[in-house]
C-alpha positions in Angstrom: -5.0 8.7 -12.2 -1.3 8.3 -12.9 0.5 5.2 -14.1 2.4 2.9 -11.4 5.7 4.3 -12.3 5.0 7.4 -11.0 3.4 6.2 -7.8 6.7 4.3 -7.5 8.5 7.5 -7.7 6.3 9.5 -5.7 6.8 6.7 -2.8 10.5 6.7 -3.5 10.9 10.4 -3.1 8.7 10.5 -0.1 10.9 7.4 1.6 14.3 9.4 0.6 12.6 12.8 2.0 11.9 10.7 5.4 8.1 11.5 5.2 6.2 9.1 7.2 5.3 5.7 5.5 2.3 5.3 7.6 0.7 8.6 6.7 -3.1 8.1 6.2 -6.0 10.2 4.4 -9.0 11.3 6.1 -10.5 7.6 5.4 -7.5 6.0 7.1 -6.4 4.5 4.0 -2.3 4.3 4.3 0.0 3.7 0.9 -0.2 0.1 1.7 -3.7 -0.4 1.8 -3.9 1.7 -1.4 -1.3 -0.2 -3.3 -3.0 -3.6 -2.1 -6.6 -2.1 -3.5 -5.1 -1.5 -6.8 -3.0 -4.7 -7.0 0.3 -3.1 -7.4 2.6 -6.0 -6.3 5.6 -4.1 -6.8 4.6 -1.1 -4.5 3.6 -3.4 -2.0 6.9 -4.9 -1.8 8.6 -1.4 -1.9 6.4 -0.4 1.2 7.0 -3.5 3.0 10.8 -3.1 2.4 10.3 0.2 4.2 8.5 -1.6 7.4 4.8 0.0 6.3 2.3 -1.7 8.2 0.9 -5.0 6.3 -2.1 -5.1 9.2 -3.1 -1.4 9.3 -6.7 -1.0 8.7 -8.7 1.7 7.4 -11.7 3.2 9.0 -13.8 0.4 7.8 -11.5 -2.2 9.4 -10.1 -3.6 5.9 -6.3 -4.1 6.1 -4.3 -4.4 2.9 -4.8 -8.1 2.6 -8.4 -7.8 2.5 -8.6 -5.2 0.2 -6.2 -7.3 -2.6 -8.5 -10.3 -1.8 -11.6 -8.0 -2.2 -10.1 -7.2 -5.6 -8.7 -10.4 -6.8 -5.4 -9.4 -6.7 -3.8 -12.8 -5.6 -0.2 -12.1 -6.1 -0.6 -9.4 -3.6 -2.6 -11.6 -1.1 0.6 -13.9 -1.3 2.8 -11.1 -0.5 0.6 -10.2 2.5 0.6 -13.4 4.3 
């Protein structure tokens, strides 16, 4: 696992290269869901500023807000509401 600074750098590079911000893995997890699950408020803000969906659900039906709440990341929940 790499740190949040490297993750932000990766997302910034993806944004600059016009990569799809809503790309999902084989479980339907988009970057916004993963950032919320991990409690990375800065990443959530960055993704939201690029119009990443705050309502996109993974294959289990969990949206970013649910993911953040499940892990007790109240600051992220507040950002997503």
